[in-house]
LOLUM-660769 format. One record per atom (N, C-alpha, C): residue in one letter; x, y, z. Coordinates in steps of 0.02 Angstrom, whole numbers, padded with zeros to 5 digits, always signed. Last residue first. Layout:
N
AXYZ
...
This chain:
348
R-00382-00082-00167
R-00443-00042-00098
R-00502-00092-00119
D-00311-00149-00258
D-00300-00164-00182
D-00348-00143-00158
G-00378-00102-00369
G-00423-00179-00333
G-00396-00185-00264
K-00238-00020-00448
K-00308-00042-00450
K-00330-00109-00427
V-00138+00048-00344
V-00130-00023-00383
V-00202-00025-00384
L-00088+00219-00360
L-00127+00186-00338
L-00125+00107-00387
G-00033+00328-00413
G-00012+00274-00422
G-00019+00202-00377
E-00067+00461-00325
E-00045+00438-00386
E-00021+00357-00374
T-00223+00497-00249
T-00159+00473-00236
T-00134+00428-00300
E-00369+00489-00223
E-00346+00513-00276
E-00244+00514-00295
E-00395+00407-00134
E-00404+00368-00211
E-00388+00440-00239
I-00398+00485-00003
I-00344+00444-00036
I-00341+00418-00090
R-00418+00665-00007
R-00465+00612-00022
R-00406+00540-00049
M-00380+00771+00148
M-00366+00733+00055
M-00392+00674+00047
V-00394+00897+00240
V-00416+00843+00214
V-00396+00825+00126
Y-00389+01051+00324
Y-00366+01025+00261
Y-00373+00939+00271
K-00542+01137+00384
K-00467+01099+00416
K-00464+01066+00347
V-00535+01326+00436
V-00542+01268+00403
V-00492+01199+00396
G-00529+01459+00488
G-00589+01399+00511
G-00593+01349+00455
S-00414+01455+00389
S-00420+01504+00440
S-00494+01476+00452
A-00227+01425+00367
A-00290+01373+00374
A-00350+01411+00413
R-00085+01480+00351
R-00145+01492+00294
R-00217+01467+00320
G+00027+01453+00448
G-00036+01487+00454
G-00111+01490+00415
K+00116+01392+00388
K+00126+01444+00376
K+00059+01513+00408
K+00092+01261+00420
K+00148+01284+00448
K+00159+01356+00446
L-00014+01251+00335
L-00022+01228+00410
L+00043+01249+00453
D+00057+01233+00212
D-00012+01291+00232
D-00015+01281+00293
E+00135+01111+00244
E+00151+01179+00244
E+00096+01232+00254
L+00004+01004+00253
L+00067+01029+00304
L+00114+01092+00295
A-00023+01029+00118
A-00066+01032+00170
A-00021+01050+00233
K+00080+00994+00027
K+00071+01038+00043
K+00019+01086+00082
Q+00108+00849+00093
Q+00155+00932+00089
Q+00141+00975+00107
V-00053+00769+00071
V-00011+00802+00134
V+00059+00832+00125
G-00049+00749-00069
G-00057+00860-00035
G-00038+00842+00016
G-00015+00627-00106
G+00024+00687-00129
G+00014+00764-00104
L-00115+00580-00026
L-00060+00568-00009
L-00008+00622-00029
G-00234+00679-00154
G-00223+00606-00099
G-00152+00611-00068
G-00232+00777-00229
G-00167+00724-00238
G-00167+00666-00183
P-00301+00934-00144
P-00303+00881-00215
P-00227+00850-00194
V-00384+00949+00002
V-00319+00959-00047
V-00302+00927-00102
V-00525+01027+00031
V-00511+00958+00001
V-00442+00985-00034
E-00574+01095+00185
E-00546+01123+00097
E-00505+01047+00106
V-00733+01115+00305
V-00648+01065+00273
V-00656+01098+00210
R-00771+01169+00450
R-00762+01163+00387
R-00722+01127+00351
Q-00794+01031+00558
Q-00780+01110+00533
Q-00805+01111+00483
P-00954+00929+00577
P-00891+00958+00573
P-00868+01018+00561
K-01083+00988+00743
K-01068+00971+00654
K-00988+00987+00641
F-01191+00928+00826
F-01148+00919+00823
F-01107+00927+00751
W-01344+00910+00813
W-01333+01000+00858
W-01261+00997+00850
G-01382+00809+00721
G-01376+00868+00699
G-01361+00928+00738
E-01406+00665+00762
E-01465+00739+00776
E-01459+00796+00734
A-01283+00643+00708
A-01330+00615+00689
A-01412+00637+00699
L-01182+00735+00785
L-01183+00720+00717
L-01255+00689+00680
G-01210+00663+00921
G-01235+00737+00896
G-01249+00747+00817
R-01181+00544+00886
R-01265+00555+00917
R-01248+00619+00912
A-01033+00528+00896
A-01077+00502+00831
A-01171+00519+00849
I-01038+00595+01020
I-01000+00627+00952
I-01022+00607+00885
Y-01039+00499+01093
Y-01078+00581+01104
Y-01090+00601+01043
R-00947+00419+01041
R-01010+00413+01026
R-01072+00457+01048
F-00843+00491+01110
F-00838+00504+01045
F-00900+00462+01027
Y-00875+00493+01248
Y-00885+00566+01198
Y-00869+00560+01118
V-00841+00356+01288
V-00903+00399+01286
V-00919+00460+01246
Y-00711+00337+01244
Y-00765+00300+01235
Y-00825+00345+01233
G-00647+00456+01315
G-00615+00453+01239
G-00696+00399+01214
L-00675+00431+01481
L-00670+00487+01416
L-00695+00498+01346
D-00611+00316+01466
D-00673+00290+01471
D-00706+00358+01438
K-00482+00347+01458
K-00484+00294+01411
K-00562+00314+01419
H-00357+00407+01514
H-00456+00444+01512
H-00473+00397+01457
D-00246+00365+01514
D-00298+00355+01581
D-00355+00379+01578
G-00244+00337+01357
G-00210+00298+01432
G-00260+00307+01477
H-00307+00390+01249
H-00268+00326+01224
H-00208+00289+01293
V-00344+00489+01293
V-00377+00458+01297
V-00365+00411+01260
D-00219+00581+01286
D-00263+00538+01369
D-00296+00497+01362
G-00190+00643+01189
G-00180+00587+01186
G-00178+00536+01268
V-00209+00775+01220
V-00282+00741+01208
V-00270+00661+01189
M-00183+00861+01336
M-00158+00808+01320
M-00216+00777+01295
T-00177+01028+01401
T-00237+00995+01359
T-00187+00940+01353
I-00120+01086+01541
I-00090+01087+01469
I-00167+01021+01444
S-00169+01236+01658
S-00147+01154+01648
S-00137+01142+01565
H-00146+01362+01776
H-00170+01337+01718
H-00148+01260+01685
E-00221+01473+01875
E-00189+01434+01878
E-00190+01382+01798
Q-00159+01613+01945
Q-00213+01596+01880
Q-00161+01528+01875
G-00097+01674+02068
G-00162+01646+02065
G-00185+01613+02015
E+00025+01776+01968
E+00001+01717+02028
E-00078+01727+02061
K-00014+01774+01818
K+00000+01815+01854
K-00010+01769+01913
L+00082+01737+01646
L+00018+01725+01707
L+00041+01761+01775
G+00211+01757+01585
G+00154+01807+01572
G+00108+01800+01620
K+00244+01578+01493
K+00271+01658+01525
K+00192+01691+01530
K+00242+01445+01485
K+00208+01457+01490
K+00210+01528+01530
E+00350+01314+01419
E+00340+01348+01454
E+00284+01392+01457
G+00242+01164+01334
G+00302+01231+01356
G+00316+01260+01399
G+00092+01138+01223
G+00156+01128+01282
G+00208+01187+01297
L-00072+01178+01185
L+00013+01146+01153
L+00045+01172+01234
V-00163+01215+01238
V-00166+01142+01203
V-00100+01124+01157
F-00198+01245+01389
F-00190+01238+01338
F-00189+01187+01307
T-00335+01322+01512
T-00306+01244+01463
T-00265+01275+01430
V-00354+01421+01669
V-00351+01404+01573
V-00315+01367+01558
H-00428+01478+01788
H-00403+01415+01762
H-00392+01434+01698
G-00440+01566+01940
G-00443+01563+01882
G-00400+01504+01846
G-00451+01582+02075
G-00479+01519+02059
G-00473+01532+01995
E-00424+01720+02085
E-00442+01671+02114
E-00484+01640+02113
T-00364+01810+01957
T-00333+01765+02005
T-00341+01741+02079
S-00484+01779+01803
S-00462+01778+01871
S-00396+01761+01914
L-00400+01850+01688
L-00417+01774+01709
L-00418+01801+01779
V-00365+01950+01577
V-00435+01953+01627
V-00465+01902+01669
E-00209+01954+01581
E-00255+02043+01598
E-00324+02038+01613
A-00189+01832+01526
A-00169+01860+01590
A-00231+01918+01601
I-00228+01829+01415
I-00262+01818+01469
I-00256+01830+01512
N-00152+01911+01330
N-00223+01949+01337
N-00230+01911+01391
G-00057+01836+01350
G-00030+01887+01373
G-00107+01924+01380
I-00098+01717+01275
I-00068+01720+01344
I-00061+01789+01392
S-00089+01760+01162
S-00140+01752+01200
S-00135+01740+01256
E+00066+01786+01117
E+00010+01835+01125
E-00053+01806+01167
Q+00109+01662+01137
Q+00125+01730+01200
Q+00107+01798+01181
L-00005+01543+01130
L+00042+01594+01082
L+00077+01624+01136
S-00137+01460+01101
S-00067+01435+01179
S-00015+01473+01150
V-00253+01426+01040
V-00191+01469+01021
V-00131+01422+01064
A-00346+01405+01130
A-00344+01369+01047
A-00291+01388+01030
D-00363+01394+01292
D-00361+01440+01239
D-00323+01387+01171
L-00522+01420+01374
L-00510+01361+01328
L-00450+01398+01279
V-00525+01485+01517
V-00501+01496+01468
V-00504+01441+01460
H-00628+01527+01688
H-00645+01464+01626
H-00604+01501+01574
R-00670+01622+01766
R-00636+01579+01766
R-00618+01504+01741
L-00680+01796+01751
L-00695+01736+01729
L-00640+01694+01752
E-00830+01876+01869
E-00751+01847+01874
E-00730+01786+01786
R-00929+02009+01794
R-00919+01947+01820
R-00844+01915+01820
G-00920+02141+01730
G-00900+02136+01799
G-00897+02050+01820
K-00955+02102+01608
K-01002+02125+01633
K-00975+02128+01694
L-00909+02016+01479
L-00922+01995+01571
L-00941+02035+01594
A-00898+02100+01391
A-00950+02046+01371
A-00939+02014+01450
K-00798+02185+01433
K-00855+02207+01409
K-00896+02178+01436
K-00671+02093+01438
K-00677+02143+01503
K-00756+02165+01478
I-00667+02082+01277
I-00675+02031+01331
I-00709+02065+01401
G-00625+02223+01259
G-00682+02170+01226
G-00703+02111+01277
E-00492+02242+01314
E-00564+02277+01327
E-00626+02234+01304
V-00435+02120+01261
V-00435+02150+01310
V-00501+02171+01335
T-00434+02193+01129
T-00467+02115+01131
T-00466+02110+01187
A-00385+02327+01119
A-00463+02300+01105
A-00478+02239+01122
E-00253+02283+01165
E-00297+02317+01208
E-00345+02325+01175
P-00199+02194+01045
P-00204+02176+01128
P-00254+02208+01171
G-00311+02225+00896
G-00243+02218+00963
G-00269+02186+01016
D-00389+02181+00793
D-00402+02239+00818
D-00337+02265+00873
R-00370+02058+00797
R-00354+02095+00743
R-00336+02150+00755
Y-00451+01989+00869
Y-00414+02008+00903
Y-00346+02040+00861
D-00642+02028+00907
D-00572+02002+00859
D-00516+02015+00879
V-00743+01922+01006
V-00706+01981+01006
V-00657+01980+00957
V-00916+01869+01007
V-00835+01889+00958
V-00795+01946+00960
V-01020+01831+01140
V-00966+01868+01072
V-00919+01858+01048
D-01172+01809+01217
D-01121+01765+01189
D-01092+01828+01146
G-01295+01832+01287
G-01218+01874+01309
G-01168+01840+01278
K-01382+01762+01255
K-01380+01745+01316
K-01303+01790+01348
S-01413+01840+01124
S-01476+01815+01166
S-01462+01825+01225
E-01307+01768+01034
E-01294+01830+01048
E-01337+01855+01108
D-01244+01611+01028
D-01331+01624+01036
D-01307+01703+01094
I-01169+01535+00881
I-01172+01565+00959
I-01228+01616+00974
F-01120+01498+00753
F-01139+01461+00843
F-01169+01482+00894
G-01112+01615+00672
G-01137+01558+00671
G-01171+01524+00705
R-00982+01675+00739
R-01055+01721+00755
R-01120+01676+00729
V-00895+01600+00645
V-00883+01586+00743
V-00963+01621+00754
Y-00882+01646+00538
Y-00915+01594+00547
Y-00913+01537+00616
E-00852+01771+00583
E-00934+01763+00534
E-00947+01690+00548
K-00716+01745+00593
K-00777+01781+00659
K-00843+01758+00623
A-00616+01726+00528
A-00673+01676+00521
A-00719+01696+00570
S-00521+01829+00553
S-00545+01830+00490
S-00604+01768+00486
G-00527+01817+00723
G-00497+01851+00674
G-00539+01826+00605
A-00568+01786+00888
A-00558+01750+00835
A-00540+01807+00771
V-00639+01723+01034
V-00588+01768+01010
V-00571+01749+00946
C-00780+01720+01127
C-00745+01691+01071
C-00703+01749+01038
I-00875+01676+01267
I-00834+01752+01231
I-00780+01714+01186
L-01000+01673+01293
L-00956+01638+01281
L-00925+01680+01244
P-01092+01659+01474
P-01075+01682+01406
P-01027+01649+01378
H-01161+01495+01453
H-01123+01565+01423
H-01124+01638+01479
I-01174+01340+01435
I-01139+01382+01462
I-01129+01442+01411
N-01259+01205+01383
N-01296+01274+01405
N-01255+01320+01435
S-01183+01120+01333
S-01170+01118+01403
S-01220+01149+01434
R-01179+01142+01181
R-01226+01076+01236
R-01233+01092+01303
L-01102+01238+01210
L-01179+01268+01194
L-01209+01201+01215
A-00988+01190+01227
A-01018+01242+01281
A-01096+01248+01264
F-00959+01105+01090
F-00989+01071+01152
F-01022+01125+01225
Q-00931+01211+01009
Q-01014+01152+01016
Q-01034+01126+01075
L-00822+01253+01060
L-00912+01308+01065
L-00967+01262+01041
G-00718+01149+01040
G-00754+01159+01112
G-00826+01216+01107
Y-00785+01152+00897
Y-00781+01107+00921
Y-00818+01120+00985
V-00691+01270+00866
V-00775+01265+00845
V-00800+01211+00894
G-00584+01248+00939
G-00594+01309+00957
G-00678+01310+00944
V-00513+01147+00862
V-00545+01130+00941
V-00569+01184+00967
A-00491+01216+00747
A-00526+01159+00751
A-00557+01144+00819
S-00531+01410+00776
S-00492+01334+00746
S-00541+01293+00760
S-00603+01501+00788
S-00627+01466+00732
S-00573+01396+00715
A-00574+01556+00917
A-00643+01490+00921
A-00656+01465+00854
G-00478+01571+01001
G-00448+01533+00934
G-00513+01486+00919
Y-00514+01561+01176
Y-00461+01618+01128
Y-00436+01558+01074
I-00652+01557+01239
I-00630+01508+01179
I-00602+01564+01148
L-00717+01583+01388
L-00680+01633+01343
L-00636+01565+01302
L-00847+01579+01475
L-00815+01533+01469
L-00769+01582+01416
P-00961+01605+01634
P-00923+01612+01577
P-00879+01575+01549
I-01094+01535+01666
I-01026+01548+01680
I-00965+01538+01628
D-01226+01500+01702
D-01213+01538+01707
D-01140+01540+01721
T-01342+01389+01596
T-01293+01390+01651
T-01235+01437+01651
V-01499+01460+01593
V-01411+01463+01568
V-01384+01420+01625
K-01652+01340+01562
K-01596+01396+01611
K-01525+01408+01611
D-01691+01238+01521
D-01731+01295+01524
D-01720+01362+01564
K-01610+01140+01494
K-01616+01170+01457
K-01680+01230+01454
R-01469+01120+01613
R-01545+01137+01591
R-01567+01152+01539
V-01367+01061+01710
V-01354+01067+01641
V-01444+01069+01642
E-01345+00993+01812
E-01348+01084+01830
E-01365+01088+01739
P-01317+00853+01804
P-01403+00900+01835
P-01394+00975+01838
S-01238+00821+01639
S-01261+00846+01718
S-01298+00883+01744
W-01238+00799+01518
W-01303+00788+01557
W-01299+00776+01629
P-01140+00874+01464
P-01193+00897+01456
P-01252+00872+01471
Q-01044+00919+01605
Q-01031+00906+01557
Q-01107+00890+01524
P-00959+01078+01669
P-01045+01045+01671
P-01035+01005+01625
L-00776+01067+01690
L-00828+01115+01662
L-00925+01060+01667
K-00661+01047+01726
K-00697+01026+01744
K-00772+01062+01727
L-00560+01096+01649
L-00581+01154+01659
L-00640+01130+01721
R-00495+00967+01596
R-00459+01018+01645
R-00489+01065+01670
N-00619+00890+01576
N-00544+00848+01616
N-00537+00897+01640
Y-00683+00976+01498
Y-00725+00926+01549
Y-00670+00893+01595
L-00609+01052+01396
L-00680+01070+01438
L-00700+01024+01535
G-00502+00966+01367
G-00504+01050+01386
G-00533+01066+01425
V-00567+00855+01302
V-00520+00840+01352
V-00502+00918+01395
V-00636+00910+01193
V-00686+00841+01272
V-00622+00872+01332
S-00567+00961+01118
S-00599+01000+01168
S-00635+00974+01214
T-00508+00843+01078
T-00456+00889+01120
T-00500+00942+01150
M-00605+00792+01006
M-00596+00766+01067
M-00544+00790+01113
A-00585+00890+00900
A-00636+00859+00947
A-00633+00832+00995
A-00470+00846+00834
A-00469+00905+00863
A-00559+00912+00904
L-00462+00698+00801
L-00420+00733+00861
L-00439+00798+00901
P-00578+00703+00736
P-00569+00663+00789
P-00516+00702+00835
L-00655+00774+00623
L-00660+00759+00678
L-00620+00731+00735
A-00623+00759+00485
A-00579+00833+00500
A-00627+00829+00600
A-00674+00647+00445
A-00603+00648+00438
A-00560+00724+00473
A-00806+00703+00398
A-00779+00655+00469
A-00703+00653+00476
Q-00802+00767+00298
Q-00818+00790+00335
Q-00789+00747+00413
E-00749+00664+00200
E-00715+00716+00222
E-00736+00757+00268
F-00853+00569+00214
F-00816+00532+00249
F-00770+00594+00246
S-01018+00642+00254
S-00972+00635+00231
S-00899+00616+00236
V-01154+00614+00327
V-01110+00661+00350
V-01047+00625+00303
H-01277+00524+00319
H-01279+00618+00284
H-01231+00638+00299
H-01273+00434+00401
H-01253+00410+00338
H-01265+00487+00302
P-01128+00456+00540
P-01213+00459+00512
P-01183+00456+00425
I-01016+00343+00573
I-01023+00394+00543
I-01089+00383+00520
H-00963+00288+00728
H-00972+00257+00665
H-01020+00336+00626
F-00793+00285+00787
F-00860+00309+00804
F-00901+00272+00725
T-00654+00231+00905
T-00661+00216+00842
T-00758+00238+00852
T-00587+00224+01023
T-00599+00272+01011
T-00602+00286+00930
H-00604+00089+01060
H-00623+00132+01103
H-00645+00203+01064
Q-00523+00030+00966
Q-00590+00024+00957
Q-00644+00091+00990
W-00383+00102+00878
W-00426+00054+00946
W-00505+00082+00938
A-00335+00078+00719
A-00374+00138+00769
A-00388+00088+00840
V-00227+00101+00572
V-00266+00066+00628
V-00296+00111+00692
A-00244+00094+00397
A-00236+00143+00445
A-00289+00085+00515
Y-00215+00117+00201
Y-00255+00075+00262
Y-00201+00094+00340
E-00151+00215+00162
E-00218+00155+00122
E-00254+00134+00174
A-00102+00346+00244
A-00092+00264+00213
A-00169+00258+00175
Y-00123+00425+00380
Y-00074+00454+00308
Y-00074+00378+00255
S-00145+00376+00494
S-00220+00380+00418
S-00189+00408+00372
G-00020+00258+00538
G-00099+00317+00559
G-00120+00303+00486
H+00044+00160+00587
H-00010+00152+00548
H-00045+00189+00574
P+00148+00168+00749
P+00136+00168+00683
P+00064+00150+00658
T+00115+00326+00857
T+00138+00244+00843
T+00116+00223+00786
R+00097+00454+00882
R+00152+00415+00883
R+00180+00370+00896
M-00090+00435+00944
M-00011+00453+00922
M+00055+00425+00938
E-00202+00314+00877
E-00149+00309+00924
E-00080+00371+00911
H-00311+00362+00784
H-00280+00357+00801
H-00230+00379+00834
F-00505+00406+00783
F-00462+00438+00814
F-00380+00396+00839
A-00605+00361+00664
A-00568+00367+00715
A-00515+00405+00739
A-00773+00336+00590
A-00702+00406+00586
A-00666+00368+00642
V-00841+00229+00480
V-00809+00246+00534
V-00759+00306+00532
R-00970+00109+00384
R-00928+00163+00376
R-00925+00211+00473
D-00923-00068+00383
D-00935-00002+00436
D-00917+00049+00407
G-00862-00176+00346
G-00913-00128+00304
G-00930-00062+00331
P-00832-00258+00464
P-00813-00231+00414
P-00853-00216+00354
K-00914-00200+00612
K-00883-00248+00562
K-00865-00228+00519
F-00906-00158+00800
F-00886-00116+00715
F-00890-00200+00699
E-00926-00172+00931
E-00968-00146+00882
E-00973-00119+00829
F-00821-00266+00967
F-00910-00293+00985
F-00944-00240+00963
V-00681-00330+00971
V-00699-00285+00963
V-00790-00304+00937
N-00579-00443+00998
N-00617-00427+01058
N-00656-00377+01022
A-00505-00488+00896
A-00571-00534+00933
A-00613-00487+00955
G-00525-00326+00762
G-00476-00384+00819
G-00534-00435+00858
V-00561-00331+00604
V-00587-00327+00662
V-00536-00342+00713
T-00558-00275+00431
T-00524-00299+00488
T-00536-00262+00562
H-00590-00138+00387
H-00566-00193+00361
H-00580-00244+00380
V-00746-00017+00376
V-00681-00055+00409
V-00656-00129+00401
V-00691+00127+00299
V-00732+00080+00305
V-00688+00040+00346
G-00644+00305+00351
G-00650+00259+00304
G-00703+00211+00320
A-00542+00424+00430
A-00621+00401+00398
A-00598+00378+00336
I-00440+00488+00541
I-00435+00429+00517
I-00528+00426+00498
D-00309+00560+00594
D-00364+00569+00592
D-00388+00519+00536
D-00174+00551+00593
D-00208+00538+00668
D-00272+00545+00661
G-00006+00540+00526
G-00092+00552+00522
G-00120+00522+00564
Q+00138+00536+00537
Q+00080+00561+00586
Q+00027+00583+00599
N+00233+00406+00487
N+00174+00451+00477
N+00144+00469+00523
T+00407+00470+00480
T+00371+00426+00531
T+00281+00457+00508
R+00572+00471+00476
R+00503+00466+00449
R+00459+00440+00468
A+00700+00518+00561
A+00675+00474+00564
A+00614+00502+00536
D+00731+00656+00629
D+00730+00639+00561
D+00734+00582+00523
Q+00667+00770+00723
Q+00658+00703+00700
Q+00668+00691+00633
D+00670+00856+00820
D+00700+00847+00778
D+00720+00782+00771
F+00543+00886+00899
F+00594+00837+00926
F+00642+00797+00884
L+00485+00982+00834
L+00487+00984+00901
L+00549+00941+00939
D+00473+00942+00711
D+00504+01002+00686
D+00547+00980+00775
P+00382+00827+00720
P+00446+00800+00699
P+00517+00860+00685
L+00281+00908+00784
L+00312+00869+00807
L+00380+00834+00790
K+00212+00987+00673
K+00256+01013+00734
K+00310+00976+00780
W+00175+00941+00583
W+00222+00943+00545
W+00264+00999+00613
D+00050+00891+00661
D+00085+00824+00621
D+00137+00865+00579
K-00012+00951+00744
K+00064+00931+00775
K+00094+00882+00722
P-00101+01026+00678
P-00048+01060+00669
P+00000+01017+00691
N-00161+00889+00572
N-00175+00932+00602
N-00100+00963+00624
T-00290+00822+00438
T-00216+00843+00454
T-00227+00905+00521
G-00375+00677+00399
G-00375+00754+00404
G-00314+00774+00428
T-00398+00573+00266
T-00385+00588+00310
T-00356+00680+00335
A-00535+00461+00168
A-00507+00518+00176
A-00473+00560+00266
V-00529+00313+00200
V-00574+00360+00132
V-00522+00433+00117
V-00429+00186+00243
V-00454+00246+00240
V-00470+00306+00166
R-00482+00038+00305
R-00474+00063+00235
R-00489+00135+00239
I-00433+00014+00476
I-00499+00017+00417
I-00455+00057+00365
L-00441-00133+00601
L-00403-00114+00539
L-00459-00070+00478
I-00445-00113+00769
I-00473-00102+00682
I-00407-00077+00655
H-00403-00204+00917
H-00397-00112+00856
H-00438-00143+00810
D-00408-00286+01029
D-00428-00226+01046
D-00438-00149+00970
P-00311-00367+00999
P-00366-00395+00979
P-00419-00347+00996
S-00174-00291+00912
S-00209-00310+00949
S-00291-00354+00939
P-00122-00249+00792
P-00079-00234+00831
P-00103-00281+00899
L-00170-00343+00631
L-00202-00278+00701
L-00139-00310+00757
S-00044-00283+00505
S-00085-00315+00523
S-00125-00289+00601
P-00051-00142+00370
P-00032-00157+00434
P-00088-00236+00463
I+00017-00199+00208
I-00040-00191+00235
I-00029-00205+00307
P+00193-00123+00168
P+00133-00178+00180
P+00090-00160+00214
T+00223+00014+00090
T+00253-00031+00135
T+00162-00089+00145
N+00296+00123-00026
N+00247+00068-00032
N+00256+00025+00031
V+00293+00320+00025
V+00355+00254+00001
V+00275+00191-00003
I+00309+00479+00002
I+00253+00426-00012
I+00307+00369-00016
E+00358+00615+00107
E+00395+00553+00063
E+00341+00492+00047
V+00410+00764+00177
V+00353+00715+00137
V+00381+00654+00094
Q+00452+00865+00276
Q+00471+00832+00204
Q+00416+00786+00215
P+00413+01045+00346
P+00401+00954+00341
P+00420+00950+00279
G+00528+00974+00421
G+00534+01025+00358
G+00468+01078+00355
K+00565+00809+00492
K+00571+00885+00513
K+00570+00914+00423
S+00445+00684+00402
S+00508+00702+00432
S+00501+00762+00436
V+00319+00561+00360
V+00323+00660+00362
V+00416+00661+00412
L+00258+00473+00224
L+00283+00476+00302
L+00329+00547+00321
A+00120+00400+00181
A+00150+00452+00175
A+00191+00456+00237
E+00091+00267+00073
E+00100+00279+00139
E+00135+00346+00125
K+00011+00126-00014
K+00040+00189-00010
K+00035+00239+00070
M+00036-00069+00004
M+00004-00019-00009
M+00055+00056+00007
């Protein structure tokens, strides 16, 4: 089969490799129809100075080919999406990929493979951030009622990013308001989700740090801000957050690791590690991936907008370069595997 391997740069090479075997009885082998991309796909090779080529793809959408002996929810032929375990072999930049059954979910009939490929990693990152790190009320919690707003100001910095858009939708499901969404050129996209009648606002960071901080404070209307999901996690966002986050119980969770400078004494922070659902928080991943499938089927959860990069696996290079250059605005880059040059007819 064809597989795209990524090294620092990013540099991408397409190679011929054997179709994977199932690593365990709890794994599923999926024929990949579409793969999503994430910023970490180019960042990790650079961060760890990896000359070694690896398949960095973790967003799988396709058709079940083979299931392990312990798999009970899926069968060959099922349309599925899955979150591949990061930094392990047999990722989504290939004709076939593997995933654990607990991070796999069914795709409703009206959702395309391309749309589904935009979901797994980013959607679960928002789940870990909101409900594990920030400890916000889950949608089925007793305090969440349809007839009464869960009055918890929540700042989502980078609301048009994949993590931001999914975090926004989960917060709405938990009836959390006001939602203070920091975005830029894709702010109208974000505005399409929020409920301004409940105090939700979009603040444009392009107006500068002072205006951004003032816009957030205006939306708070004197209330304390104790919950922030920072889907940007760069120094500019940290500096602005430090000006508005409460120093008494305020907590910001970042999607990127590394040293965080600029926070004030009393402002807590954590790092949202989506890989936790392949470790200590397996149950969280299991429950929420099924909840995502239900949300897609019922229409209250929607995939991020997608942009198909031509060329199948041959498009991985361009997609990662564009991600590195910051060209993605409110979209997820995806590739259709069938467009890969040199596929052997009949192998799929």
